[in-house]
C-alpha positions as CSV (number, residue, x, y, z in Angstrom):
1,M,92.6,88.6,163.1
2,R,94.9,91.7,162.7
3,S,97.7,91.7,165.3
4,Y,99.7,94.8,164.2
5,F,99.5,98.6,164.3
6,F,99.2,100.7,161.2
7,V,101.0,103.4,163.2
8,N,103.5,102.4,165.9
9,P,102.5,103.6,169.3
10,W,104.7,105.9,171.5
11,W,105.3,103.2,174.1
12,L,106.8,100.8,171.5
13,R,109.2,103.5,170.4
14,R,110.2,104.1,174.0
15,F,110.6,100.4,174.7
16,Y,113.0,100.0,171.7
17,S,114.7,103.3,172.3
18,K,117.9,102.2,170.5
19,A,116.0,101.6,167.2
20,T,115.0,104.2,164.7
21,F,111.3,104.7,164.0
22,S,111.4,108.0,162.2
23,I,114.0,110.3,160.9
24,P,113.8,114.0,162.0
25,T,114.0,116.4,159.1
26,T,112.9,119.9,158.3
27,E,112.3,119.0,154.7
28,G,109.1,117.4,153.3
29,T,110.5,113.8,153.2
30,I,109.0,110.4,153.3
31,Y,111.2,107.3,153.8
32,L,109.7,104.3,151.9
33,T,111.1,100.9,152.9
34,F,110.5,97.4,151.4
35,D,111.0,94.1,153.2
36,D,111.4,90.4,152.2
37,G,112.9,90.8,148.7
38,P,114.4,90.6,146.3
39,D,111.7,89.0,144.2
40,P,112.1,88.4,140.5
41,E,108.6,89.7,139.7
42,V,107.6,92.1,142.4
43,T,110.8,94.0,143.0
44,P,111.2,95.1,139.4
45,W,107.6,96.4,139.5
46,V,108.4,98.4,142.6
47,L,111.5,99.8,141.0
48,K,109.6,100.9,138.0
49,H,107.0,102.8,140.0
50,L,109.6,104.4,142.2
51,E,111.5,105.6,139.1
52,E,108.3,107.2,137.7
53,H,108.1,109.4,140.8
54,N,111.8,110.0,141.1
55,A,111.6,108.2,144.4
56,K,114.4,106.6,146.3
57,A,113.8,103.9,148.9
58,S,115.5,101.3,151.2
59,F,115.2,97.6,150.7
60,F,115.7,95.2,153.6
61,L,116.7,92.0,151.9
62,I,116.7,88.3,153.0
63,G,120.1,86.8,152.6
64,Q,118.9,83.6,150.9
65,R,117.1,85.6,148.3
66,V,120.1,87.8,147.8
67,K,122.1,84.7,146.8
68,D,119.2,83.6,144.5
69,Y,118.7,86.9,142.7
70,P,122.0,88.9,142.8
71,D,121.1,90.6,139.5
72,I,118.0,92.2,141.1
73,V,120.1,93.4,144.0
74,E,122.5,95.0,141.5
75,E,119.5,96.7,139.9
76,I,118.3,98.1,143.2
77,I,121.8,99.6,143.8
78,A,122.1,100.9,140.2
79,K,118.9,102.8,140.6
80,G,120.2,104.6,143.7
81,H,118.4,102.8,146.4
82,A,119.7,101.6,149.8
83,I,119.8,98.0,150.9
84,G,119.8,96.5,154.4
85,N,120.0,93.3,156.3
86,H,116.7,91.4,157.1
87,T,118.4,88.2,158.4
88,Y,119.3,85.2,156.2
89,S,116.1,83.3,156.4
90,H,113.6,85.8,158.0
91,V,113.8,84.6,161.6
92,N,111.7,85.9,164.5
93,G,114.0,87.2,167.2
94,W,111.5,86.2,169.9
95,K,111.5,82.6,168.8
96,V,115.2,81.7,168.4
97,D,118.1,81.9,170.8
98,N,120.5,84.8,170.5
99,Q,123.3,82.9,168.9
100,K,121.0,81.7,166.2
101,Y,119.8,85.2,165.6
102,F,123.3,86.7,165.4
103,D,124.4,84.0,163.1
104,E,121.4,84.8,160.8
105,V,122.4,88.5,160.8
106,D,126.0,87.6,160.1
107,Q,125.1,85.3,157.3
108,C,123.0,87.9,155.6
109,S,125.7,90.5,156.1
110,K,128.1,88.3,154.2
111,A,125.7,87.9,151.3
112,L,125.3,91.7,151.2
113,K,129.0,92.4,151.4
114,A,129.5,92.4,147.7
115,F,126.8,95.2,147.3
116,T,127.1,97.5,150.3
117,T,129.2,98.5,153.3
118,K,126.2,100.1,155.1
119,N,125.0,98.3,158.3
120,L,121.2,98.9,158.1
121,F,119.2,96.2,159.8
122,R,115.5,95.6,160.2
123,P,114.2,92.7,162.4
124,P,111.7,90.5,160.6
125,Y,108.2,91.0,162.0
126,G,109.7,93.9,164.1
127,R,110.4,91.3,166.7
128,I,113.7,91.5,168.5
129,R,114.7,91.1,172.1
130,L,116.3,94.1,173.9
131,N,119.6,92.3,174.3
132,Q,119.6,91.4,170.6
133,L,119.0,95.0,169.8
134,S,121.7,96.2,172.2
135,N,124.2,93.8,170.7
136,L,123.5,94.8,167.1
137,T,123.8,98.5,167.8
138,S,127.0,98.0,169.7
139,E,128.3,96.1,166.6
140,G,127.6,99.2,164.5
141,Y,124.2,98.3,163.0
142,K,121.5,101.0,162.6
143,V,118.3,99.2,163.5
144,I,115.4,100.6,161.5
145,M,111.9,100.0,162.6
146,W,109.0,102.1,161.2
147,S,106.4,104.7,162.0
148,H,103.7,103.4,159.5
149,L,103.0,99.8,158.5
150,S,101.0,99.2,155.3
151,G,99.9,95.7,156.3
152,D,100.1,94.6,152.7
153,F,101.1,91.1,153.8
154,D,97.6,90.6,155.3
155,P,95.1,88.8,153.0
156,A,92.3,90.3,155.0
157,L,93.7,93.9,154.8
158,D,91.2,96.7,154.8
159,L,92.8,98.8,152.0
160,D,90.9,101.9,153.0
161,K,92.1,101.8,156.6
162,S,95.7,101.1,155.5
163,L,95.7,104.0,153.0
164,S,94.1,106.3,155.5
165,A,96.9,105.6,158.0
166,L,99.7,105.8,155.4
167,T,98.6,109.1,153.9
168,K,98.5,110.7,157.4
169,A,102.3,110.2,157.6
170,T,104.3,113.4,158.1
171,S,107.8,114.4,157.1
172,G,110.4,112.0,158.5
173,S,108.0,109.1,158.6
174,V,109.3,105.6,157.7
175,L,106.7,103.5,155.8
176,V,106.9,99.8,155.3
177,F,105.8,97.7,152.3
178,H,106.8,94.2,151.2
179,D,108.2,93.4,147.7
180,S,107.0,89.8,148.0
181,K,104.5,87.6,146.2
182,K,102.4,87.3,149.3
183,A,102.0,91.0,149.5
184,S,101.9,91.8,145.8
185,Q,98.2,92.2,145.4
186,N,97.8,94.7,148.2
187,L,101.1,96.4,147.4
188,K,99.9,97.1,143.8
189,E,96.8,98.8,145.2
190,L,98.6,100.8,147.9
191,L,102.0,101.9,146.6
192,P,100.9,103.9,143.5
193,R,98.3,105.8,145.6
194,V,100.9,106.6,148.3
195,L,103.4,107.8,145.7
196,D,100.7,109.9,144.0
197,H,99.5,111.4,147.3
198,F,102.9,112.6,148.6
199,S,104.1,113.6,145.2
200,T,101.0,115.9,144.9
201,L,102.0,117.4,148.3
202,R,105.5,117.9,146.9
203,Y,107.2,115.6,149.3
204,S,110.4,113.9,148.3
205,F,111.2,110.2,148.8
206,K,114.6,109.4,150.1
207,S,116.6,106.3,151.1
208,I,117.9,105.8,154.6
209,T,121.7,106.5,154.8
């Protein structure tokens, strides 16, 4: 059973008021983001399709995978994309104590230090306690949530419903995909269509800074 929103509701944005769900802009801009990488097969596929559309994106990386695939992280950076922290082992902030959570963020930050000085962070599953969020923002992290979720990780995903929600995004929207093996089948159906749709509308795709 699906237990997520394709489009985040207003009350969730209000509840997590210290997090960023969209980025106000007067330009026609979409912010594509990718979670759970890097992956040696899926991430290069994503980079190829982004390059074909002159699109920049933001990749929220798992620290363990950064250590396993530093060459792919270097490729992400070399192609002009942003990277951010997604904890060291993809922990759920609702299910671990605060010290464990902060240790995970710190460990991932250390793995990323060779590649970036930016403090972008996305909580795995979007699940973070308010005191965890408050602590991270006070430490200088910019916590990025999203306005639109592709649901590509869901084996039972209704692709038409997902695509309908994603293509209703407006300028400043933050869209989430996953460059992981689990999501790859749905990702390969959705991402090219989303890129084509917004390119036709003359939107640009930018990374989060």
